[in-house]
N, C-alpha and C positions, 0 to 999 in steps of 0.2 A: 359948557360942560353940562352933561346930562344931569337932570335933577335926581335920578336914582343914584348916580355915582356920588353926588354931594351928600345925599341922605346917608349913603353907606359910610362915607368918611366920618360924618358926625356921629353916626351910630357906633362905629368902631372906636373912635376916640372916647365916646361916652362910657364905655365899659372900664377904661383905664381911670377915668375921673371918678366913677362910682367906686371902684375897688380901692383907689387911693384914699378916698374919703372914709370908706369903711375901715380900712386898715389903720388910718390915722386915729379914728375914733376909738377903735378897739385897743390900740396900744398906748394911747395917751389919756383917754377919758374914762376907760372902764373902771379902773380902781377908784377914781374919784366919785363916779356915780354909784358904785357899789357901797361906798362908805355911807351914803345916805340911807341905804337899806340894810344896814348892818344887823339890825334886830329882826329882820324879816326872815321867817323860817324857810320860805321857798327859795329866796336868794341864797341863804346859807347852805341849804341842801344842794342847790344847783352848783354852787361854788365848790362844795366838797366833791361832787361827782365829776366835774370838769376842772380838776385841780392842777393839771400838768403845765398850764400856761403855754400850750401850743396854740397855733392859729385856730384850729377847730374848737378848742376849749374856750377861747376868748369869744369866738363867734356865738356859741350857744349861750354863754353867760350874758352877752350883750343882747341877744334875742329875747331873753326873758324880761330884761329891763325895758326893751323896746315895747314888748307887749303891755307891760304895766303903764308906760307913758302914753302909748298911742290909743289904748282902749281902757282908760283908767276907770270909767264908770262900771264897766262889767267886772273888773277885778276888785273894786271896792265893794260892790254888791255881793260878790262871791266870798269876800273876807280874805282874799289873798294879800291885800295891801291896804294900808289905812290912808285916809285923806292927809293926815299929818306927814306921812312919809313922802307922799307925792308933792305936797306943798313945800317941803323943805328943799327939793331939788331946784336949783336956779334955772331960770328959763333959757339962758345961754347954753347950759349943759344939756337941757332937754333937747334943744335943737341939734346939738352934736350927736345925740343918741338917735333921734327920730329921723332927721332929714336924709342921712345916707341911705336908709332903707326905703324911704319914699322915692328917692331918686332911682333906686334899684327897681322898684315897681314900675316906674315910668320907663326905664330902660327895657324891662321885660315886655311891656306893651309895644315899645318901638321895635323890638325884635319880632313880635308877632306881625306887626304892620310890614316890616321888611320882608318877612318870609311870604306872606300872602301876596304882597306886591310883586315879588320876584316870580312866584309861581303863576299868578294870573296873567302877568304880562309876558311870561315865557322869556325872562331875561337870562341868558346863559352866563355862567360864571366860568371864566377862562382858567 
């Protein structure tokens, strides 16, 4: 089997894995992680704006908390979140919020690699 074909299959399956993890985290873990930030004004404002509980609303609410957890030092220095709020979130829950997005970034890099590889090697897509 051609290595490009194997890479394409892994890349294609990867998007379903990443989307499945993101949907699982958004629909099962979002309310729990938001409860740790119940007194935070940014989270409350974001929740009021994205209140319809559709997929896009959950996505943007989760992205704000992902920002807090992935770049916590910057947000603590800006005064957006406190150290106590961040420390209250259990590490297992932090992983459920952060890792699907990290895997999405890896998948995006894999997409760029796939595109460049296909164009440079002039691989036709039937």
